[in-house]
C-alpha positions in Angstrom: -56.1 18.0 -40.2 -59.7 17.3 -41.5 -62.5 16.6 -38.8 -64.5 13.7 -39.8 -68.0 13.6 -38.7 -69.3 10.6 -36.9 -72.3 8.9 -38.7 -74.7 6.4 -37.4 -74.1 3.0 -38.9 -76.6 1.7 -41.0 -77.4 -2.1 -40.7 -76.6 -4.0 -43.6 -79.7 -4.7 -45.6 -80.4 -8.6 -45.6 -79.8 -10.3 -48.9 -83.1 -11.2 -50.7 -83.8 -14.8 -51.3 -84.3 -15.9 -54.7 -87.5 -17.7 -55.1 -86.9 -21.3 -56.1 -87.5 -22.0 -59.4 -89.0 -25.3 -59.3 -91.6 -24.2 -56.4 -92.4 -21.5 -58.7 -93.0 -23.5 -61.7 -95.2 -25.5 -60.0 -97.1 -22.7 -58.2 -97.5 -21.1 -61.6 -98.6 -24.5 -63.4 -101.3 -25.4 -60.3 -102.8 -21.7 -60.7 -103.0 -22.4 -64.7 -104.6 -25.8 -64.2 -107.2 -24.5 -61.6 -108.3 -21.6 -63.8 -112.0 -21.8 -65.3 -110.2 -21.4 -68.9 -108.1 -24.5 -68.3 -111.3 -26.3 -67.1 -113.3 -25.4 -70.2 -110.7 -26.5 -72.3 -110.1 -29.9 -70.5 -113.8 -30.2 -70.9 -113.9 -29.6 -74.8 -111.1 -32.1 -75.2 -112.8 -34.5 -73.1 -115.6 -34.2 -75.4 -113.2 -34.7 -78.5 -111.6 -37.6 -76.9 -114.8 -39.5 -76.6 -115.4 -39.3 -80.5 -113.5 -42.3 -81.3 -115.3 -44.4 -78.5 -118.7 -43.2 -80.3 -117.6 -43.6 -84.4 -115.3 -46.8 -83.9 -116.4 -50.2 -82.4 -115.2 -50.7 -78.7 -114.1 -54.4 -77.9 -115.8 -54.0 -74.7 -119.2 -53.3 -76.4 -119.2 -55.8 -79.4 -115.7 -57.4 -80.1 -117.4 -59.2 -83.3 -117.6 -55.5 -84.7 -113.5 -54.8 -83.9 -112.7 -58.0 -86.0 -115.3 -57.2 -89.0 -113.4 -53.6 -88.9 -109.9 -55.4 -89.0 -111.2 -57.5 -91.7 -112.2 -54.4 -93.5 -109.3 -52.0 -92.6 -106.5 -54.4 -92.4 -104.0 -51.6 -92.7 -105.7 -48.9 -90.6 -107.2 -51.2 -87.7 -103.6 -51.8 -86.2 -102.4 -48.5 -86.4 -105.7 -47.4 -84.5 -105.2 -50.0 -82.0 -102.0 -49.3 -80.9 -103.3 -45.6 -79.8 -106.1 -47.6 -78.3 -108.7 -46.4 -80.6 -111.0 -49.4 -79.9 -110.6 -49.0 -76.2 -111.0 -45.4 -76.0 -112.8 -45.1 -72.7 -109.8 -46.9 -71.0 -107.1 -45.4 -72.9 -104.2 -43.8 -71.3 -104.9 -40.6 -73.3 -108.8 -40.4 -72.2 -107.3 -41.4 -68.4 -104.9 -38.2 -68.4 -107.7 -35.8 -69.7 -110.4 -37.2 -67.4 -107.7 -36.9 -64.4 -106.7 -33.4 -65.3 -110.4 -32.1 -65.6 -110.9 -33.4 -62.4 -108.1 -32.0 -60.6 -109.0 -28.7 -62.4 -112.3 -28.8 -61.1 -111.7 -29.3 -57.5 -109.0 -27.0 -57.4 -111.2 -24.1 -59.3 -114.1 -25.0 -57.1 -112.5 -25.2 -53.5 -111.5 -21.3 -53.3 -114.5 -19.8 -54.6 -116.2 -22.1 -52.4 -114.4 -20.9 -49.3 -115.0 -17.2 -50.6 -118.9 -17.5 -51.4 -119.4 -19.1 -47.5 -117.3 -16.0 -46.3 -119.7 -13.8 -48.3 -122.8 -15.6 -46.8 -121.7 -15.1 -43.5 -120.5 -11.6 -43.8 -122.9 -8.4 -43.7 -123.9 -6.4 -46.9 -121.1 -3.7 -47.6 -121.4 -0.1 -46.1 -123.4 2.7 -47.9 -121.2 4.6 -50.1 -120.7 8.4 -49.7 -122.2 9.5 -53.1 -125.1 7.7 -54.0 -125.7 9.7 -57.1 -122.9 8.2 -59.0 -124.6 4.6 -58.9 -126.6 3.6 -62.0 -129.8 3.8 -60.3 -130.5 6.8 -58.1 -133.6 8.5 -56.6 -134.8 10.7 -53.6 -138.3 10.4 -52.3 -140.3 11.1 -49.2 -139.9 9.1 -46.3 -142.3 6.5 -44.8 -143.2 6.5 -41.0 -140.8 4.3 -39.3 -137.3 5.3 -40.3 -134.5 2.6 -41.0 -136.2 -0.1 -39.3 -139.2 0.5 -41.6 -137.0 0.4 -44.6 -135.2 -2.7 -43.5 -138.3 -4.5 -42.8 -139.7 -3.3 -46.4 -136.4 -4.9 -48.0 -136.5 -8.3 -45.8 -140.2 -9.0 -46.9 -138.8 -8.7 -50.6 -136.2 -11.2 -49.4 -133.2 -9.0 -49.2 -130.2 -9.6 -46.9 -130.0 -6.0 -44.9 -127.7 -4.6 -42.7 -128.6 -1.3 -40.7 -126.0 1.3 -39.8 -127.8 4.3 -37.9 -129.7 5.9 -40.6 -128.1 3.8 -43.4 -129.5 0.7 -44.9 -127.3 -1.7 -46.9 -129.4 -4.8 -48.7 -128.0 -7.4 -51.4 -129.5 -10.1 -53.4 -128.6 -12.7 -55.6 -126.3 -15.2 -53.8 -128.2 -18.1 -55.6 -126.2 -17.1 -58.5 -123.2 -17.8 -57.2 -124.4 -20.8 -55.2 -126.0 -22.4 -58.6 -122.4 -21.9 -60.2 -120.8 -24.0 -57.6 -123.5 -26.7 -57.7 -123.3 -26.9 -61.2 -119.3 -27.2 -61.2 -119.6 -29.6 -58.2 -122.1 -31.7 -59.7 -119.7 -31.9 -62.8 -117.2 -33.3 -60.4 -119.7 -35.8 -59.1 -120.4 -36.9 -62.7 -116.7 -37.6 -63.0 -116.8 -39.7 -59.8 -120.0 -41.5 -60.6 -118.6 -42.6 -64.2 -115.0 -43.7 -62.6 -116.8 -45.9 -59.8 -119.1 -47.5 -63.0 -115.8 -48.1 -64.5 -113.9 -49.6 -61.4 -116.4 -51.3 -59.7 -119.2 -51.9 -62.6 -119.5 -55.0 -64.9 -121.8 -55.8 -67.9 -122.6 -59.2 -69.8 -124.6 -59.7 -72.7 -126.5 -63.4 -73.0 -129.0 -65.1 -75.0 -131.6 -66.9 -73.2 -133.8 -69.7 -74.7 -137.1 -70.4 -73.1 -137.1 -73.9 -71.5 -136.1 -75.7 -68.3 -133.1 -77.0 -69.8 -131.7 -73.5 -70.8 -131.4 -72.1 -67.4 -128.9 -69.5 -67.3 -126.7 -68.9 -64.2 -124.5 -65.7 -63.5 -121.1 -66.5 -64.1 -118.8 -64.9 -66.2 -118.4 -68.3 -68.6 -122.0 -68.2 -69.3 -122.0 -64.5 -70.9 -121.5 -64.4 -74.7 -119.6 -61.3 -74.0 -119.0 -59.5 -70.7 -116.5 -57.0 -69.3 -115.7 -56.6 -65.9 -114.0 -53.4 -64.0 -110.6 -53.7 -62.7 -111.8 -53.5 -59.5 -114.4 -56.4 -59.7 -113.5 -60.1 -59.2 -115.2 -63.1 -60.6 -117.6 -63.6 -57.7 -120.5 -62.1 -59.3 -124.0 -61.9 -57.4 -125.5 -65.4 -57.3 -128.6 -66.1 -59.2 -130.0 -68.2 -62.1 -132.9 -67.3 -64.5 -135.3 -69.4 -66.6 -137.4 -68.1 -69.3 -141.1 -69.5 -69.0 -142.9 -67.4 -71.4 -142.3 -64.3 -74.0 -145.0 -62.3 -75.2 -144.6 -60.1 -78.2 -147.5 -57.9 -79.6 -147.1 -56.2 -83.0 -149.2 -53.7 -85.2 -150.6 -55.1 -88.3 -147.4 -53.3 -90.5 -145.2 -55.4 -88.3 -144.2 -52.4 -85.7 -143.8 -54.0 -82.2 -146.3 -52.5 -80.0 -145.3 -54.5 -76.3 -142.7 -57.0 -75.1 -143.1 -58.9 -71.9 -140.7 -61.7 -70.7 -142.1 -63.9 -67.8 -138.6 -65.4 -66.2 -138.4 -67.8 -62.7 -135.3 -66.4 -60.7 -133.4 -68.4 -58.2 -131.4 -65.8 -56.4 -128.9 -67.2 -53.5 -130.4 -67.6 -50.6 -133.9 -67.4 -51.4 -136.9 -69.6 -53.0 -137.4 -69.8 -56.8 -139.8 -66.8 -57.8 -141.8 -65.7 -60.8 -140.8 -62.2 -62.3 -141.9 -60.3 -65.2 -139.9 -57.5 -67.0 -140.2 -55.7 -70.4 -138.0 -53.3 -72.6 -138.6 -50.0 -70.7 -139.1 -51.8 -67.1 -136.0 -53.9 -66.2 -135.7 -56.8 -63.7 -133.9 -55.4 -60.8 -131.8 -58.1 -58.6 -129.7 -58.0 -55.7 -126.5 -56.6 -57.0 -127.6 -56.5 -60.9 -130.4 -55.3 -63.2 -131.6 -57.3 -66.1 -132.5 -55.5 -69.3 -134.3 -56.9 -72.3 -132.6 -56.0 -75.5 -134.0 -58.0 -78.2 -135.4 -61.3 -79.2 -136.3 -64.1 -81.8 -137.1 -67.6 -82.9 -135.1 -71.1 -82.2 -136.1 -73.7 -84.6 -136.0 -77.3 -83.3 -134.0 -79.2 -85.9 -134.0 -83.0 -85.1 -131.5 -85.0 -86.8 -131.3 -88.9 -87.3 -128.0 -90.4 -88.3 -127.6 -93.7 -90.0 -127.4 -95.8 -86.9 -130.8 -94.5 -85.9 -129.5 -91.8 -83.3 -131.5 -88.9 -82.7 -130.3 -85.4 -81.8 -132.4 -82.3 -81.7 -130.5 -78.5 -82.2 -132.1 -75.7 -80.1 -129.7 -73.0 -81.3 -131.0 -69.3 -81.7 -131.1 -68.0 -85.4 -130.1 -64.5 -84.9 -132.4 -62.1 -86.7 -131.0 -60.2 -89.7 -132.3 -56.6 -88.8 -135.4 -56.6 -90.9 -138.9 -55.9 -89.2 -140.2 -59.5 -89.9 -137.6 -61.2 -87.7 -136.0 -63.0 -90.6 -133.3 -65.4 -88.6 -130.3 -66.9 -90.0 -128.7 -69.9 -88.0 -126.5 -73.0 -88.1 -127.6 -76.5 -86.5 -124.6 -78.5 -86.1 -124.4 -82.3 -85.2 -120.4 -82.9 -84.8 -121.3 -86.0 -82.8 -123.3 -87.5 -85.5 -122.9 -91.2 -87.0 -121.1 -92.3 -84.3 -121.0 -96.1 -84.5 -122.5 -97.9 -81.6 -120.5 -100.8 -81.4 -117.2 -99.2 -81.4 -117.9 -95.6 -80.2 -115.6 -94.5 -82.6 -116.7 -91.1 -84.5 -115.6 -90.5 -88.1 -114.7 -86.6 -88.0 -115.6 -86.9 -92.0 -119.3 -87.7 -91.3 -120.3 -84.8 -89.3 -123.2 -82.9 -90.4 -124.4 -79.2 -90.2 -127.2 -77.5 -91.6 -127.3 -73.6 -92.4 -130.4 -72.1 -92.5 -132.8 -69.3 -92.8 -136.1 -69.0 -90.9 -139.0 -66.9 -92.0 -141.8 -66.5 -89.6 -144.1 -65.4 -92.1 -142.9 -66.5 -95.5 -144.1 -65.2 -98.7 -146.8 -66.8 -100.7 -144.6 -67.2 -103.7 -140.8 -67.5 -103.9 -138.1 -66.0 -103.3 -138.2 -67.1 -99.9 -135.7 -64.6 -98.4 -137.4 -62.6 -96.4 -140.2 -62.6 -93.7 -143.2 -60.5 -94.2 -144.5 -60.2 -90.5 -142.7 -60.9 -87.1 -145.4 -63.3 -85.9 -145.4 -66.8 -87.0 -148.4 -66.7 -89.4 -146.4 -69.0 -92.4 -143.3 -70.2 -90.9 -140.9 -71.6 -93.2 -137.3 -73.0 -92.8 -134.8 -72.8 -95.7 -131.9 -75.6 -95.0 -128.6 -76.0 -96.8 -127.2 -79.6 -95.5 -123.3 -80.1 -95.4 -120.9 -83.2 -94.4 -117.7 -83.6 -93.4 -115.3 -82.3 -90.9 -116.6 -78.9 -89.5 -113.4 -78.1 -88.0 -114.6 -77.8 -84.3 -111.5 -80.5 -83.1 -109.2 -77.9 -84.2 -109.5 -75.8 -81.3 -109.7 -72.4 -83.1 -112.3 -70.2 -81.7 -115.3 -69.6 -83.9 -119.0 -68.9 -84.0 -121.5 -71.2 -83.2 -124.0 -69.2 -85.5 -122.1 -69.5 -88.6 -120.4 -72.3 -90.6 -116.7 -72.4 -90.8 -116.2 -71.4 -94.7 -112.6 -72.4 -94.3 -113.6 -76.1 -94.3 -115.5 -75.4 -97.6 -112.5 -74.1 -99.3 -110.3 -76.6 -98.7 -112.2 -79.4 -99.3 -113.0 -81.0 -95.8 -116.8 -80.0 -95.9 -119.0 -80.3 -98.6 -122.7 -79.4 -99.6 -125.0 -82.3 -99.8 -128.2 -80.3 -100.9 -131.0 -77.6 -100.1 -134.6 -78.2 -98.9 -137.5 -75.9 -97.6 -139.2 -77.0 -94.7 -142.6 -76.4 -92.7 -143.1 -77.4 -89.4 -143.2 -81.2 -89.1 -141.8 -81.8 -92.3 -138.9 -84.2 -92.7 -135.9 -84.4 -95.2 -134.4 -87.7 -96.4 -130.4 -87.0 -97.3 -128.6 -89.1 -99.8 -127.3 -91.2 -97.3 -130.8 -92.3 -95.5 -130.4 -89.9 -92.7 -133.2 -87.7 -92.1 -133.7 -83.8 -90.8 -137.1 -82.9 -89.6 -138.2 -79.1 -88.8 -140.2 -80.2 -85.3 -141.0 -76.4 -84.3 -139.6 -73.3 -82.6 -139.3 -71.9 -79.4 -138.4 -68.5 -78.5 -135.3 -66.4 -77.3 -134.4 -63.2 -75.8 -131.5 -61.2 -75.6 -130.5 -60.1 -72.0 -128.0 -57.5 -70.5 -127.1 -57.9 -66.8 -125.5 -54.6 -65.7 -123.9 -53.3 -62.3 -123.2 -49.7 -62.4 -122.8 -48.3 -58.7 -122.3 -44.7 -59.7 -126.1 -44.7 -61.1 -127.6 -43.1 -58.4 -124.6 -40.7 -58.2 -125.1 -39.7 -61.7 -128.6 -39.2 -61.3 -128.1 -36.5 -58.4 -125.3 -34.8 -60.1 -127.3 -34.7 -63.1 -130.2 -32.8 -61.1 -127.7 -31.0 -59.7 -126.2 -29.5 -63.0 -129.8 -28.6 -64.1 -130.5 -26.6 -61.0 -127.1 -25.1 -60.8 -127.4 -24.1 -64.2 -130.8 -22.3 -63.8 -129.7 -20.8 -60.7 -126.4 -19.4 -62.4 -128.5 -18.3 -65.6 -131.5 -16.6 -64.1 -130.6 -15.1 -61.0 -128.7 -11.8 -61.0 -126.5 -10.1 -58.0 -127.7 -6.7 -57.0 -127.2 -4.2 -54.1 -129.4 -1.4 -52.9 -128.4 1.2 -50.4 -130.7 3.9 -48.7 -129.7 6.7 -46.4 -132.1 8.8 -44.3 -131.5 12.6 -45.1 -132.3 15.0 -42.5 -134.9 17.6 -43.0 -133.8 20.6 -44.9 -134.4 24.3 -43.9 -137.1 24.4 -46.8 -138.9 21.7 -45.4 -142.4 22.9 -44.3 -142.9 19.8 -41.9 -139.7 20.3 -40.1 -139.0 16.7 -39.7 -141.5 13.4 -39.7 -143.9 12.9 -36.7 -142.2 10.0 -35.5 -138.5 11.8 -35.3 -137.3 10.4 -38.6 -136.2 11.8 -41.8 -138.4 13.5 -44.0 -136.4 12.6 -47.3 -134.9 9.1 -48.5 -132.2 8.6 -50.6 -132.1 5.4 -52.6 -129.4 3.9 -54.8 -129.1 0.6 -56.7 -126.4 -1.0 -58.3 -126.6 -4.7 -60.3 -123.5 -6.7 -59.8 -124.1 -8.3 -63.1 -125.9 -7.2 -66.5 -129.4 -7.1 -65.4 -132.0 -5.5 -68.0 -134.9 -5.7 -65.6 -133.1 -4.0 -62.5 -134.4 -0.7 -63.4 -138.1 -1.7 -62.9 -137.2 -3.7 -60.0 -135.6 -0.7 -58.3 -138.7 1.3 -59.2 -140.8 -0.7 -57.5 -138.4 -0.7 -54.3 -138.2 3.0 -54.4 -142.3 3.2 -54.8 -142.5 0.7 -51.5 -139.6 2.6 -49.6 -141.2 5.7 -50.2 -144.6 5.1 -49.0 -146.2 4.5 -52.6 -144.6 7.5 -53.9 -143.7 7.6 -57.7 -139.9 7.5 -58.2 -140.6 10.5 -60.2 -141.5 12.7 -57.4 -137.6 12.7 -56.9 -137.4 15.8 -59.3 -139.0 17.7 -56.4 -135.8 17.9 -54.4 -134.1 20.7 -55.6 -131.0 19.2 -54.5 -131.2 16.1 -56.8 -129.1 16.3 -60.1 -130.5 15.7 -63.3 -128.9 12.3 -63.7 -130.4 11.3 -60.3 -134.1 11.9 -61.6 -133.6 10.4 -64.9 -132.4 7.0 -63.1 -135.3 7.3 -60.7 -137.5 7.7 -63.7 
């Protein structure tokens, strides 16, 4: 019978839990998203995604250009519109990149900020045992005062110092990581500022004609084009504005030298006040800023119909873009020729005049372009039309251009053309007259409110300062060890009881071409002004150390 040995029972090992694949996927995805490489890729994608918004017309900025693009590209425009190319900065794909970049930067900055704060509170590391292995190394005679004197020398040069007995550790260049964090934090603030402006900001453009009967009040309906953020309601800041005078100065060659608009502003709850603003100096109101974008002329055209009723058109003539401020426009009189006895209006007797206004017309024809933006020889070239202007059809159209469809279908006919100077009149074939009375000035206003402007300014300054700190500051360390006097030392130690030799080593944390010169200066200061090359007098200093000291 075989004896069975009693063996101690081993406890059964607990089965290992298999990691949850979903949690592992989420954890790995978060690490990948918050890496600096991903942040750089997303920043590049955001720049690429902004290209359509810079190249293609945008509805929020100029809807007329979008309509013109549809007309010029009838097949391509619907495709681009389906992917949001005409509203690039509010499209789903741009917002997705924007939010991913925002999340990536926050996830990247947070742990780095925590580690940097911990590093700032920690003492410099202890002195290594083998200092001769560091890139910079020297042994020099010690100055009086021992480790305390060495620490004071380093502190005067703005080093963070830790003294441990006869060893001194010093570190410098924390501003590099601080600047890096400021730079990336400023990028996050830029994104926040843009988001605030997009959500809570608004802007609108408006032509404002001089005169008491052309007062503009800040309501959405009075803007030619406006865009309000999704978090902005219709309750805009309450103010009204009247253009009193506009002064424009030009050089002899027609180039502008200065603009100045004088207005009367009536803000909600206050008395009317006078104000002035120019191109580079906007008018700042409570809750909005008013910017001057352009200017032009308003020909005053007076029409007297067959019943003797007089009407005056004060519609701005939009500039064609030339330096002489040549303007094109339309003076429409849809309520002309109304029978005073019956009060009935014949839609086929409506009148309109499309024209070209030249502030300084040439002395000889053709009169198609102004020679100077000031009114030195004003001329108004009119073409008259009679018939149905198509304004009663309810179809949206421009008040500055004639509806060409009415000409093509024969409901509107041309009745003649005439060039008028100020004060001249034109008698039409039916006995009615049109007179060129004079001109007024108009300005183009852009009224804006952007709550993220100040945040963008602060973050932009932070971007520059953080980038400078990140690029120009270098992280480096210096270690000092006081060596005991050797048997060959004739002094047998310093008079103060300290060591007679000091071993110094330096380590740049990043590539720093100027660190060798800085280290040599530190060694000279620590060694009581001795040249770092004197380290070679110590027979125990290896050749590599002597070369590093030199």
